[in-house]
N, CA, C, O and the ligand as a Tripos MOL2 file, in Angstrom:
@<TRIPOS>MOLECULE
protein
  285   283    72     0     0
PROTEIN
NO_CHARGES

@<TRIPOS>ATOM
      1 N         -13.3100   -5.6320  -10.2100 N.3       1 MET1
      2 CA        -11.9440   -5.1030  -10.3140 C.3       1 MET1
      3 C         -11.3770   -4.8490   -8.9230 C.2       1 MET1
      4 O         -12.0160   -4.2170   -8.0810 O.2       1 MET1
      5 N         -10.1880   -5.3420   -8.7010 N.am      2 ARG2
      6 CA         -9.5440   -5.0270   -7.4300 C.3       2 ARG2
      7 C          -8.1260   -4.5430   -7.7110 C.2       2 ARG2
      8 O          -7.5460   -4.8200   -8.7620 O.2       2 ARG2
      9 N          -7.5970   -3.8270   -6.7580 N.am      3 TYR3
     10 CA         -6.2870   -3.2230   -6.9400 C.3       3 TYR3
     11 C          -5.3640   -3.5780   -5.7890 C.2       3 TYR3
     12 O          -5.7980   -3.8340   -4.6660 O.2       3 TYR3
     13 N          -4.0870   -3.5840   -6.1030 N.am      4 GLY4
     14 CA         -3.1350   -3.9130   -5.0580 C.3       4 GLY4
     15 C          -1.7570   -3.3480   -5.3570 C.2       4 GLY4
     16 O          -1.5140   -2.7530   -6.4070 O.2       4 GLY4
     17 N          -0.8650   -3.5520   -4.3990 N.am      5 LEU5
     18 CA          0.5340   -3.1870   -4.5590 C.3       5 LEU5
     19 C           1.3060   -4.4610   -4.8530 C.2       5 LEU5
     20 O           1.0870   -5.4890   -4.2130 O.2       5 LEU5
     21 N           2.2090   -4.3900   -5.8220 N.am      6 ALA6
     22 CA          3.0010   -5.5650   -6.1770 C.3       6 ALA6
     23 C           4.4780   -5.2080   -6.2000 C.2       6 ALA6
     24 O           4.8610   -4.1170   -6.6230 O.2       6 ALA6
     25 N           5.3030   -6.1460   -5.7380 N.am      7 CYS7
     26 CA          6.7490   -5.9540   -5.7810 C.3       7 CYS7
     27 C           7.2920   -6.7200   -6.9830 C.2       7 CYS7
     28 O           7.1510   -7.9400   -7.0750 O.2       7 CYS7
     29 N           7.9110   -5.9880   -7.8960 N.am      8 GLU8
     30 CA          8.4460   -6.6290   -9.1040 C.3       8 GLU8
     31 C           9.6800   -7.4590   -8.7920 C.2       8 GLU8
     32 O          10.0160   -8.3730   -9.5460 O.2       8 GLU8
     33 N          10.3520   -7.1580   -7.7010 N.am      9 ASP9
     34 CA         11.5550   -7.9140   -7.3440 C.3       9 ASP9
     35 C          11.2130   -9.2610   -6.7250 C.2       9 ASP9
     36 O          11.8650  -10.2630   -7.0180 O.2       9 ASP9
     37 N          10.1950   -9.2920   -5.8720 N.am     10 CYS10
     38 CA          9.8550  -10.5110   -5.1350 C.3      10 CYS10
     39 C           8.6630  -11.2540   -5.7370 C.2      10 CYS10
     40 O           8.5240  -12.4620   -5.5500 O.2      10 CYS10
     41 N           7.8050  -10.5320   -6.4590 N.am     11 GLY11
     42 CA          6.6060  -11.1600   -6.9800 C.3      11 GLY11
     43 C           5.4640  -11.1820   -5.9840 C.2      11 GLY11
     44 O           4.4190  -11.7720   -6.2590 O.2      11 GLY11
     45 N           5.6400  -10.5520   -4.8340 N.am     12 ASP12
     46 CA          4.5800  -10.4850   -3.8200 C.3      12 ASP12
     47 C           3.5260   -9.4500   -4.2160 C.2      12 ASP12
     48 O           3.8370   -8.4240   -4.8210 O.2      12 ASP12
     49 N           2.2900   -9.7390   -3.8660 N.am     13 VAL13
     50 CA          1.2010   -8.7960   -4.1250 C.3      13 VAL13
     51 C           0.3580   -8.6400   -2.8640 C.2      13 VAL13
     52 O           0.0880   -9.6180   -2.1670 O.2      13 VAL13
     53 N          -0.0530   -7.4120   -2.5730 N.am     14 ALA14
     54 CA         -0.9590   -7.1570   -1.4510 C.3      14 ALA14
     55 C          -2.2250   -6.5290   -2.0110 C.2      14 ALA14
     56 O          -2.2010   -5.3950   -2.4890 O.2      14 ALA14
     57 N          -3.3420   -7.2710   -1.9530 N.am     15 TRP15
     58 CA         -4.6230   -6.7250   -2.3970 C.3      15 TRP15
     59 C          -5.2460   -5.9960   -1.2150 C.2      15 TRP15
     60 O          -5.4990   -6.5910   -0.1680 O.2      15 TRP15
     61 N          -5.4940   -4.6860   -1.3960 N.am     16 LEU16
     62 CA         -5.8770   -3.8820   -0.2380 C.3      16 LEU16
     63 C          -7.3410   -3.4570   -0.2220 C.2      16 LEU16
     64 O          -7.7690   -2.7420    0.6840 O.2      16 LEU16
     65 N          -8.1020   -3.8880   -1.2090 N.am     17 GLY17
     66 CA         -9.5330   -3.5760   -1.1830 C.3      17 GLY17
     67 C          -9.8460   -2.1070   -1.3180 C.2      17 GLY17
     68 O         -10.8530   -1.6290   -0.7970 O.2      17 GLY17
     69 N          -8.9810   -1.3840   -2.0210 N.am     18 GLN18
     70 CA         -9.1930    0.0490   -2.2370 C.3      18 GLN18
     71 C          -9.0370    0.3710   -3.7060 C.2      18 GLN18
     72 O          -8.4920   -0.4260   -4.4690 O.2      18 GLN18
     73 N          -9.5160    1.5410   -4.1070 N.am     19 GLY19
     74 CA         -9.3850    1.9690   -5.4920 C.3      19 GLY19
     75 C          -7.9650    2.3760   -5.8260 C.2      19 GLY19
     76 O          -7.1160    2.5520   -4.9530 O.2      19 GLY19
     77 N          -7.7390    2.5210   -7.1200 N.am     20 LEU20
     78 CA         -6.4080    2.8490   -7.6130 C.3      20 LEU20
     79 C          -5.8770    4.1550   -7.0380 C.2      20 LEU20
     80 O          -4.6960    4.2580   -6.7050 O.2      20 LEU20
     81 N          -6.7430    5.1470   -6.9210 N.am     21 LEU21
     82 CA         -6.3040    6.4560   -6.4310 C.3      21 LEU21
     83 C          -5.8130    6.3770   -4.9920 C.2      21 LEU21
     84 O          -4.8290    7.0200   -4.6260 O.2      21 LEU21
     85 N          -6.5080    5.5800   -4.1770 N.am     22 HIS22
     86 CA         -6.1070    5.4120   -2.7810 C.3      22 HIS22
     87 C          -4.7270    4.7740   -2.6820 C.2      22 HIS22
     88 O          -3.8850    5.2010   -1.8920 O.2      22 HIS22
     89 N          -4.5100    3.7480   -3.4950 N.am     23 LEU23
     90 CA         -3.2370    3.0310   -3.4220 C.3      23 LEU23
     91 C          -2.0870    3.8940   -3.9240 C.2      23 LEU23
     92 O          -0.9860    3.8690   -3.3730 O.2      23 LEU23
     93 N          -2.3620    4.6610   -4.9860 N.am     24 ARG24
     94 CA         -1.3190    5.5460   -5.5010 C.3      24 ARG24
     95 C          -0.9830    6.6100   -4.4660 C.2      24 ARG24
     96 O           0.1790    6.9560   -4.2520 O.2      24 ARG24
     97 N          -2.0240    7.1120   -3.8360 N.am     25 TRP25
     98 CA         -1.8390    8.1210   -2.7880 C.3      25 TRP25
     99 C          -0.9510    7.5770   -1.6720 C.2      25 TRP25
    100 O          -0.0280    8.2530   -1.2180 O.2      25 TRP25
    101 N          -1.2340    6.3650   -1.2390 N.am     26 LEU26
    102 CA         -0.4710    5.7550   -0.1480 C.3      26 LEU26
    103 C           0.9930    5.5660   -0.5460 C.2      26 LEU26
    104 O           1.9030    5.8770    0.2230 O.2      26 LEU26
    105 N           1.2040    5.0530   -1.7530 N.am     27 ARG27
    106 CA          2.5670    4.7730   -2.1910 C.3      27 ARG27
    107 C           3.3740    6.0610   -2.3350 C.2      27 ARG27
    108 O           4.5380    6.1220   -1.9370 O.2      27 ARG27
    109 N           2.7420    7.0980   -2.9110 N.am     28 ASP28
    110 CA          3.4650    8.3370   -3.1690 C.3      28 ASP28
    111 C           3.6620    9.1810   -1.9140 C.2      28 ASP28
    112 O           4.5410   10.0420   -1.8770 O.2      28 ASP28
    113 N           2.8490    8.9380   -0.8850 N.am     29 ARG29
    114 CA          2.9470    9.7420    0.3320 C.3      29 ARG29
    115 C           3.2390    8.8820    1.5530 C.2      29 ARG29
    116 O           2.8220    9.1880    2.6710 O.2      29 ARG29
    117 N           3.9590    7.8140    1.3100 N.am     30 GLU30
    118 CA          4.2250    6.8600    2.3930 C.3      30 GLU30
    119 C           4.8210    7.5330    3.6240 C.2      30 GLU30
    120 O           4.4110    7.2430    4.7480 O.2      30 GLU30
    121 N           5.7880    8.4310    3.4220 N.am     31 HIS31
    122 CA          6.4560    9.0450    4.5740 C.3      31 HIS31
    123 C           5.4930    9.9190    5.3710 C.2      31 HIS31
    124 O           5.5980   10.0080    6.5940 O.2      31 HIS31
    125 N           4.5520   10.5660    4.6760 N.am     32 ILE32
    126 CA          3.5740   11.3980    5.3740 C.3      32 ILE32
    127 C           2.6070   10.5250    6.1740 C.2      32 ILE32
    128 O           2.2630   10.8350    7.3140 O.2      32 ILE32
    129 N           2.1790    9.4320    5.5530 N.am     33 VAL33
    130 CA          1.2500    8.5360    6.2310 C.3      33 VAL33
    131 C           1.8960    7.9570    7.4890 C.2      33 VAL33
    132 O           1.2310    7.7800    8.5100 O.2      33 VAL33
    133 N           3.1990    7.6630    7.4110 N.am     34 ARG34
    134 CA          3.9010    7.1380    8.5930 C.3      34 ARG34
    135 C           3.9430    8.1710    9.7110 C.2      34 ARG34
    136 O           3.7890    7.8340   10.8850 O.2      34 ARG34
    137 N           4.1540    9.4370    9.3370 N.am     35 GLU35
    138 CA          4.1460   10.5160   10.3180 C.3      35 GLU35
    139 C           2.8030   10.5710   11.0420 C.2      35 GLU35
    140 O           2.7460   10.6570   12.2690 O.2      35 GLU35
    141 N           1.7380   10.5220   10.2720 N.am     36 VAL36
    142 CA          0.3960   10.5660   10.8370 C.3      36 VAL36
    143 C           0.1770    9.3720   11.7620 C.2      36 VAL36
    144 O          -0.3980    9.5030   12.8420 O.2      36 VAL36
    145 N           0.6420    8.2130   11.3230 N.am     37 ALA37
    146 CA          0.4550    6.9930   12.1130 C.3      37 ALA37
    147 C           1.1230    7.1100   13.4810 C.2      37 ALA37
    148 O           0.6220    6.5780   14.4710 O.2      37 ALA37
    149 N           2.2510    7.8070   13.5280 N.am     38 GLU38
    150 CA          2.9810    7.9440   14.7910 C.3      38 GLU38
    151 C           2.2960    8.8900   15.7520 C.2      38 GLU38
    152 O           2.4670    8.7880   16.9670 O.2      38 GLU38
    153 N           1.5250    9.8060   15.2080 N.am     39 HIS39
    154 CA          0.9530   10.8510   16.0590 C.3      39 HIS39
    155 C          -0.5510   10.7320   16.2540 C.2      39 HIS39
    156 O          -1.1750   11.6430   16.7970 O.2      39 HIS39
    157 N          -1.1270    9.6490   15.8290 N.am     40 THR40
    158 CA         -2.5490    9.4600   16.0360 C.3      40 THR40
    159 C          -2.7670    8.3460   17.0490 C.2      40 THR40
    160 O          -2.0510    7.3450   17.0630 O.2      40 THR40
    161 N          -3.7670    8.5410   17.8920 N.am     41 SER41
    162 CA         -4.0370    7.5180   18.9000 C.3      41 SER41
    163 C          -5.0780    6.5220   18.4070 C.2      41 SER41
    164 O          -5.1620    5.3950   18.8930 O.2      41 SER41
    165 N          -5.8590    6.9550   17.4430 N.am     42 SER42
    166 CA         -6.9240    6.0780   16.9700 C.3      42 SER42
    167 C          -6.4370    5.0870   15.9200 C.2      42 SER42
    168 O          -7.1210    4.1110   15.6110 O.2      42 SER42
    169 N          -5.2400    5.3470   15.3700 N.am     43 GLY43
    170 CA         -4.7020    4.4330   14.3750 C.3      43 GLY43
    171 C          -5.2360    4.6970   12.9910 C.2      43 GLY43
    172 O          -6.2040    5.4360   12.8080 O.2      43 GLY43
    173 N          -4.5980    4.0880   12.0260 N.am     44 LEU44
    174 CA         -4.9930    4.2650   10.6360 C.3      44 LEU44
    175 C          -5.9850    3.1860   10.2370 C.2      44 LEU44
    176 O          -6.1950    2.2020   10.9470 O.2      44 LEU44
    177 N          -6.5900    3.4080    9.0730 N.am     45 ASP45
    178 CA         -7.4520    2.3680    8.5190 C.3      45 ASP45
    179 C          -6.6250    1.1120    8.2680 C.2      45 ASP45
    180 O          -5.4180    1.1670    8.0350 O.2      45 ASP45
    181 N          -7.3070   -0.0010    8.3230 N.am     46 MET46
    182 CA         -6.6220   -1.2880    8.1710 C.3      46 MET46
    183 C          -5.8470   -1.3790    6.8600 C.2      46 MET46
    184 O          -4.7090   -1.8490    6.8360 O.2      46 MET46
    185 N          -6.4610   -0.9320    5.7820 N.am     47 TRP47
    186 CA         -5.7790   -1.0640    4.4900 C.3      47 TRP47
    187 C          -4.5210   -0.2120    4.4460 C.2      47 TRP47
    188 O          -3.5610   -0.5600    3.7580 O.2      47 TRP47
    189 N          -4.5140    0.9100    5.1760 N.am     48 MET48
    190 CA         -3.3220    1.7570    5.2160 C.3      48 MET48
    191 C          -2.2030    1.0520    5.9650 C.2      48 MET48
    192 O          -1.0450    1.0770    5.5490 O.2      48 MET48
    193 N          -2.5720    0.4130    7.0930 N.am     49 MET49
    194 CA         -1.5730   -0.3120    7.8740 C.3      49 MET49
    195 C          -0.9630   -1.4390    7.0420 C.2      49 MET49
    196 O           0.2520   -1.6400    7.0350 O.2      49 MET49
    197 N          -1.8260   -2.1610    6.3470 N.am     50 GLU50
    198 CA         -1.3430   -3.2690    5.5200 C.3      50 GLU50
    199 C          -0.4610   -2.7600    4.3800 C.2      50 GLU50
    200 O           0.5400   -3.3800    4.0230 O.2      50 GLU50
    201 N          -0.8560   -1.6220    3.8200 N.am     51 GLY51
    202 CA         -0.0800   -1.0410    2.7350 C.3      51 GLY51
    203 C           1.2950   -0.5950    3.2040 C.2      51 GLY51
    204 O           2.2960   -0.8250    2.5260 O.2      51 GLY51
    205 N           1.3390    0.0420    4.3630 N.am     52 LEU52
    206 CA          2.6190    0.4920    4.9090 C.3      52 LEU52
    207 C           3.5170   -0.6950    5.2360 C.2      52 LEU52
    208 O           4.7290   -0.6550    5.0270 O.2      52 LEU52
    209 N           2.8990   -1.7440    5.7510 N.am     53 GLU53
    210 CA          3.6540   -2.9530    6.0880 C.3      53 GLU53
    211 C           4.2920   -3.5410    4.8250 C.2      53 GLU53
    212 O           5.4510   -3.9550    4.8270 O.2      53 GLU53
    213 N           3.5060   -3.5650    3.7560 N.am     54 PHE54
    214 CA          4.0120   -4.1030    2.4970 C.3      54 PHE54
    215 C           5.1650   -3.2560    1.9800 C.2      54 PHE54
    216 O           6.1960   -3.7830    1.5630 O.2      54 PHE54
    217 N           4.9830   -1.9370    2.0100 N.am     55 LEU55
    218 CA          6.0230   -1.0330    1.5120 C.3      55 LEU55
    219 C           7.3000   -1.1580    2.3460 C.2      55 LEU55
    220 O           8.4070   -1.0940    1.8110 O.2      55 LEU55
    221 N           7.1380   -1.3350    3.6480 N.am     56 ALA56
    222 CA          8.2920   -1.4760    4.5310 C.3      56 ALA56
    223 C           9.0360   -2.7740    4.2350 C.2      56 ALA56
    224 O          10.2640   -2.8340    4.2990 O.2      56 ALA56
    225 N           8.2690   -3.8080    3.9090 N.am     57 GLY57
    226 CA          8.8760   -5.1060    3.6320 C.3      57 GLY57
    227 C           9.5900   -5.1530    2.2920 C.2      57 GLY57
    228 O          10.3780   -6.0600    2.0250 O.2      57 GLY57
    229 N           9.3070   -4.1650    1.4540 N.am     58 HIS58
    230 CA          9.9180   -4.1490    0.1230 C.3      58 HIS58
    231 C          10.6460   -2.8350   -0.1090 C.2      58 HIS58
    232 O          10.6470   -2.2930   -1.2140 O.2      58 HIS58
    233 N          11.2470   -2.3460    0.9250 N.am     59 ARG59
    234 CA         12.0060   -1.1010    0.8550 C.3      59 ARG59
    235 C          13.1100   -1.2250   -0.2020 C.2      59 ARG59
    236 O          13.8910   -2.1760   -0.1840 O.2      59 ARG59
    237 N          13.1670   -0.2630   -1.1150 N.am     60 GLY60
    238 CA         14.2080   -0.2750   -2.1410 C.3      60 GLY60
    239 C          13.8720   -1.1490   -3.3350 C.2      60 GLY60
    240 O          14.6270   -1.1850   -4.3060 O.2      60 GLY60
    241 N          12.7600   -1.8470   -3.2780 N.am     61 HIS61
    242 CA         12.3290   -2.6740   -4.4010 C.3      61 HIS61
    243 C          11.4110   -1.8540   -5.3190 C.2      61 HIS61
    244 O          10.9870   -0.7510   -4.9760 O.2      61 HIS61
    245 N          11.1230   -2.4190   -6.4790 N.am     62 ALA62
    246 CA         10.2250   -1.7530   -7.4230 C.3      62 ALA62
    247 C           8.7910   -2.1480   -7.1110 C.2      62 ALA62
    248 O           8.3270   -3.2140   -7.5140 O.2      62 ALA62
    249 N           8.0900   -1.2750   -6.3850 N.am     63 VAL63
    250 CA          6.6920   -1.5360   -6.0360 C.3      63 VAL63
    251 C           5.7830   -0.8050   -7.0310 C.2      63 VAL63
    252 O           5.8780    0.4080   -7.2130 O.2      63 VAL63
    253 N           4.9100   -1.5760   -7.6610 N.am     64 VAL64
    254 CA          4.0080   -1.0000   -8.6600 C.3      64 VAL64
    255 C           2.5600   -1.2590   -8.2670 C.2      64 VAL64
    256 O           2.2660   -2.0950   -7.4130 O.2      64 VAL64
    257 N           1.6580   -0.5110   -8.9180 N.am     65 LEU65
    258 CA          0.2270   -0.7140   -8.6880 C.3      65 LEU65
    259 C          -0.2720   -1.7370   -9.7130 C.2      65 LEU65
    260 O           0.0690   -1.6690  -10.8940 O.2      65 LEU65
    261 N          -1.0730   -2.6720   -9.2440 N.am     66 VAL66
    262 CA         -1.6010   -3.6870  -10.1570 C.3      66 VAL66
    263 C          -3.1180   -3.7850   -9.9920 C.2      66 VAL66
    264 O          -3.6800   -3.4040   -8.9660 O.2      66 VAL66
    265 N          -3.7540   -4.3070  -11.0330 N.am     67 SER67
    266 CA         -5.2000   -4.4940  -10.9830 C.3      67 SER67
    267 C          -5.5340   -5.9050  -11.4440 C.2      67 SER67
    268 O          -4.7980   -6.5300  -12.2080 O.2      67 SER67
    269 N          -6.6670   -6.3790  -10.9530 N.am     68 ASP68
    270 CA         -7.1290   -7.7280  -11.3040 C.3      68 ASP68
    271 C          -8.5600   -7.6000  -11.8250 C.2      68 ASP68
    272 O          -9.4890   -7.3270  -11.0640 O.2      68 ASP68
    273 N          -8.7190   -7.7980  -13.1040 N.am     69 LYS69
    274 CA        -10.0340   -7.6140  -13.7030 C.3      69 LYS69
    275 C         -10.9940   -8.7570  -13.3880 C.2      69 LYS69
    276 O         -12.2070   -8.6010  -13.5220 O.2      69 LYS69
    277 N         -10.4660   -9.8900  -12.9760 N.am     70 THR70
    278 CA        -11.3150  -11.0510  -12.7280 C.3      70 THR70
    279 C         -12.0030  -10.9900  -11.3680 C.2      70 THR70
    280 O         -12.9370  -11.7450  -11.1010 O.2      70 THR70
    281 N         -11.5350  -10.0900  -10.5180 N.am     71 ALA71
    282 CA        -12.1130  -10.0250   -9.1700 C.3      71 ALA71
    283 C         -13.2740   -9.0540   -9.1260 C.2      71 ALA71
    284 O         -13.8840   -8.8690   -8.0740 O.2      71 ALA71
    285 ZN         10.1930   -7.0320   -2.7460 Zn       72 ZN72
@<TRIPOS>BOND
     1     1     2 1
     2     2     3 1
     3     3     4 2
     4     3     5 am
     5     5     6 1
     6     6     7 1
     7     7     8 2
     8     7     9 am
     9     9    10 1
    10    10    11 1
    11    11    12 2
    12    11    13 am
    13    13    14 1
    14    14    15 1
    15    15    16 2
    16    15    17 am
    17    17    18 1
    18    18    19 1
    19    19    20 2
    20    19    21 am
    21    21    22 1
    22    22    23 1
    23    23    24 2
    24    23    25 am
    25    25    26 1
    26    26    27 1
    27    27    28 2
    28    27    29 am
    29    29    30 1
    30    30    31 1
    31    31    32 2
    32    31    33 am
    33    33    34 1
    34    34    35 1
    35    35    36 2
    36    35    37 am
    37    37    38 1
    38    38    39 1
    39    39    40 2
    40    39    41 am
    41    41    42 1
    42    42    43 1
    43    43    44 2
    44    43    45 am
    45    45    46 1
    46    46    47 1
    47    47    48 2
    48    47    49 am
    49    49    50 1
    50    50    51 1
    51    51    52 2
    52    51    53 am
    53    53    54 1
    54    54    55 1
    55    55    56 2
    56    55    57 am
    57    57    58 1
    58    58    59 1
    59    59    60 2
    60    59    61 am
    61    61    62 1
    62    62    63 1
    63    63    64 2
    64    63    65 am
    65    65    66 1
    66    66    67 1
    67    67    68 2
    68    67    69 am
    69    69    70 1
    70    70    71 1
    71    71    72 2
    72    71    73 am
    73    73    74 1
    74    74    75 1
    75    75    76 2
    76    75    77 am
    77    77    78 1
    78    78    79 1
    79    79    80 2
    80    79    81 am
    81    81    82 1
    82    82    83 1
    83    83    84 2
    84    83    85 am
    85    85    86 1
    86    86    87 1
    87    87    88 2
    88    87    89 am
    89    89    90 1
    90    90    91 1
    91    91    92 2
    92    91    93 am
    93    93    94 1
    94    94    95 1
    95    95    96 2
    96    95    97 am
    97    97    98 1
    98    98    99 1
    99    99   100 2
   100    99   101 am
   101   101   102 1
   102   102   103 1
   103   103   104 2
   104   103   105 am
   105   105   106 1
   106   106   107 1
   107   107   108 2
   108   107   109 am
   109   109   110 1
   110   110   111 1
   111   111   112 2
   112   111   113 am
   113   113   114 1
   114   114   115 1
   115   115   116 2
   116   115   117 am
   117   117   118 1
   118   118   119 1
   119   119   120 2
   120   119   121 am
   121   121   122 1
   122   122   123 1
   123   123   124 2
   124   123   125 am
   125   125   126 1
   126   126   127 1
   127   127   128 2
   128   127   129 am
   129   129   130 1
   130   130   131 1
   131   131   132 2
   132   131   133 am
   133   133   134 1
   134   134   135 1
   135   135   136 2
   136   135   137 am
   137   137   138 1
   138   138   139 1
   139   139   140 2
   140   139   141 am
   141   141   142 1
   142   142   143 1
   143   143   144 2
   144   143   145 am
   145   145   146 1
   146   146   147 1
   147   147   148 2
   148   147   149 am
   149   149   150 1
   150   150   151 1
   151   151   152 2
   152   151   153 am
   153   153   154 1
   154   154   155 1
   155   155   156 2
   156   155   157 am
   157   157   158 1
   158   158   159 1
   159   159   160 2
   160   159   161 am
   161   161   162 1
   162   162   163 1
   163   163   164 2
   164   163   165 am
   165   165   166 1
   166   166   167 1
   167   167   168 2
   168   167   169 am
   169   169   170 1
   170   170   171 1
   171   171   172 2
   172   171   173 am
   173   173   174 1
   174   174   175 1
   175   175   176 2
   176   175   177 am
   177   177   178 1
   178   178   179 1
   179   179   180 2
   180   179   181 am
   181   181   182 1
   182   182   183 1
   183   183   184 2
   184   183   185 am
   185   185   186 1
   186   186   187 1
   187   187   188 2
   188   187   189 am
   189   189   190 1
   190   190   191 1
   191   191   192 2
   192   191   193 am
   193   193   194 1
   194   194   195 1
   195   195   196 2
   196   195   197 am
   197   197   198 1
   198   198   199 1
   199   199   200 2
   200   199   201 am
   201   201   202 1
   202   202   203 1
   203   203   204 2
   204   203   205 am
   205   205   206 1
   206   206   207 1
   207   207   208 2
   208   207   209 am
   209   209   210 1
   210   210   211 1
   211   211   212 2
   212   211   213 am
   213   213   214 1
   214   214   215 1
   215   215   216 2
   216   215   217 am
   217   217   218 1
   218   218   219 1
   219   219   220 2
   220   219   221 am
   221   221   222 1
   222   222   223 1
   223   223   224 2
   224   223   225 am
   225   225   226 1
   226   226   227 1
   227   227   228 2
   228   227   229 am
   229   229   230 1
   230   230   231 1
   231   231   232 2
   232   231   233 am
   233   233   234 1
   234   234   235 1
   235   235   236 2
   236   235   237 am
   237   237   238 1
   238   238   239 1
   239   239   240 2
   240   239   241 am
   241   241   242 1
   242   242   243 1
   243   243   244 2
   244   243   245 am
   245   245   246 1
   246   246   247 1
   247   247   248 2
   248   247   249 am
   249   249   250 1
   250   250   251 1
   251   251   252 2
   252   251   253 am
   253   253   254 1
   254   254   255 1
   255   255   256 2
   256   255   257 am
   257   257   258 1
   258   258   259 1
   259   259   260 2
   260   259   261 am
   261   261   262 1
   262   262   263 1
   263   263   264 2
   264   263   265 am
   265   265   266 1
   266   266   267 1
   267   267   268 2
   268   267   269 am
   269   269   270 1
   270   270   271 1
   271   271   272 2
   272   271   273 am
   273   273   274 1
   274   274   275 1
   275   275   276 2
   276   275   277 am
   277   277   278 1
   278   278   279 1
   279   279   280 2
   280   279   281 am
   281   281   282 1
   282   282   283 1
   283   283   284 2
@<TRIPOS>SUBSTRUCTURE
     1 MET1         2 RESIDUE 1 A MET
     2 ARG2         6 RESIDUE 1 A ARG
     3 TYR3        10 RESIDUE 1 A TYR
     4 GLY4        14 RESIDUE 1 A GLY
     5 LEU5        18 RESIDUE 1 A LEU
     6 ALA6        22 RESIDUE 1 A ALA
     7 CYS7        26 RESIDUE 1 A CYS
     8 GLU8        30 RESIDUE 1 A GLU
     9 ASP9        34 RESIDUE 1 A ASP
    10 CYS10       38 RESIDUE 1 A CYS
    11 GLY11       42 RESIDUE 1 A GLY
    12 ASP12       46 RESIDUE 1 A ASP
    13 VAL13       50 RESIDUE 1 A VAL
    14 ALA14       54 RESIDUE 1 A ALA
    15 TRP15       58 RESIDUE 1 A TRP
    16 LEU16       62 RESIDUE 1 A LEU
    17 GLY17       66 RESIDUE 1 A GLY
    18 GLN18       70 RESIDUE 1 A GLN
    19 GLY19       74 RESIDUE 1 A GLY
    20 LEU20       78 RESIDUE 1 A LEU
    21 LEU21       82 RESIDUE 1 A LEU
    22 HIS22       86 RESIDUE 1 A HIS
    23 LEU23       90 RESIDUE 1 A LEU
    24 ARG24       94 RESIDUE 1 A ARG
    25 TRP25       98 RESIDUE 1 A TRP
    26 LEU26      102 RESIDUE 1 A LEU
    27 ARG27      106 RESIDUE 1 A ARG
    28 ASP28      110 RESIDUE 1 A ASP
    29 ARG29      114 RESIDUE 1 A ARG
    30 GLU30      118 RESIDUE 1 A GLU
    31 HIS31      122 RESIDUE 1 A HIS
    32 ILE32      126 RESIDUE 1 A ILE
    33 VAL33      130 RESIDUE 1 A VAL
    34 ARG34      134 RESIDUE 1 A ARG
    35 GLU35      138 RESIDUE 1 A GLU
    36 VAL36      142 RESIDUE 1 A VAL
    37 ALA37      146 RESIDUE 1 A ALA
    38 GLU38      150 RESIDUE 1 A GLU
    39 HIS39      154 RESIDUE 1 A HIS
    40 THR40      158 RESIDUE 1 A THR
    41 SER41      162 RESIDUE 1 A SER
    42 SER42      166 RESIDUE 1 A SER
    43 GLY43      170 RESIDUE 1 A GLY
    44 LEU44      174 RESIDUE 1 A LEU
    45 ASP45      178 RESIDUE 1 A ASP
    46 MET46      182 RESIDUE 1 A MET
    47 TRP47      186 RESIDUE 1 A TRP
    48 MET48      190 RESIDUE 1 A MET
    49 MET49      194 RESIDUE 1 A MET
    50 GLU50      198 RESIDUE 1 A GLU
    51 GLY51      202 RESIDUE 1 A GLY
    52 LEU52      206 RESIDUE 1 A LEU
    53 GLU53      210 RESIDUE 1 A GLU
    54 PHE54      214 RESIDUE 1 A PHE
    55 LEU55      218 RESIDUE 1 A LEU
    56 ALA56      222 RESIDUE 1 A ALA
    57 GLY57      226 RESIDUE 1 A GLY
    58 HIS58      230 RESIDUE 1 A HIS
    59 ARG59      234 RESIDUE 1 A ARG
    60 GLY60      238 RESIDUE 1 A GLY
    61 HIS61      242 RESIDUE 1 A HIS
    62 ALA62      246 RESIDUE 1 A ALA
    63 VAL63      250 RESIDUE 1 A VAL
    64 VAL64      254 RESIDUE 1 A VAL
    65 LEU65      258 RESIDUE 1 A LEU
    66 VAL66      262 RESIDUE 1 A VAL
    67 SER67      266 RESIDUE 1 A SER
    68 ASP68      270 RESIDUE 1 A ASP
    69 LYS69      274 RESIDUE 1 A LYS
    70 THR70      278 RESIDUE 1 A THR
    71 ALA71      282 RESIDUE 1 A ALA
    72 ZN72       285 GROUP 0 **** ****
């Protein structure tokens, strides 16, 4: 099972290699995660960076959490 963020408007999906709770956390607290990213020198985990990038690219779109049972 793998989980990702999907944009219902564009059909794009980002598989981030994290559990559902992590992805929901990122999506619901995107603004907080961005704040942390600006003030940390060590940087965020890769999946967080990729997740933020995806959310930024689909600003104002309907981004949902998706799962793939075949993976
Ligand atoms: Zn989109």
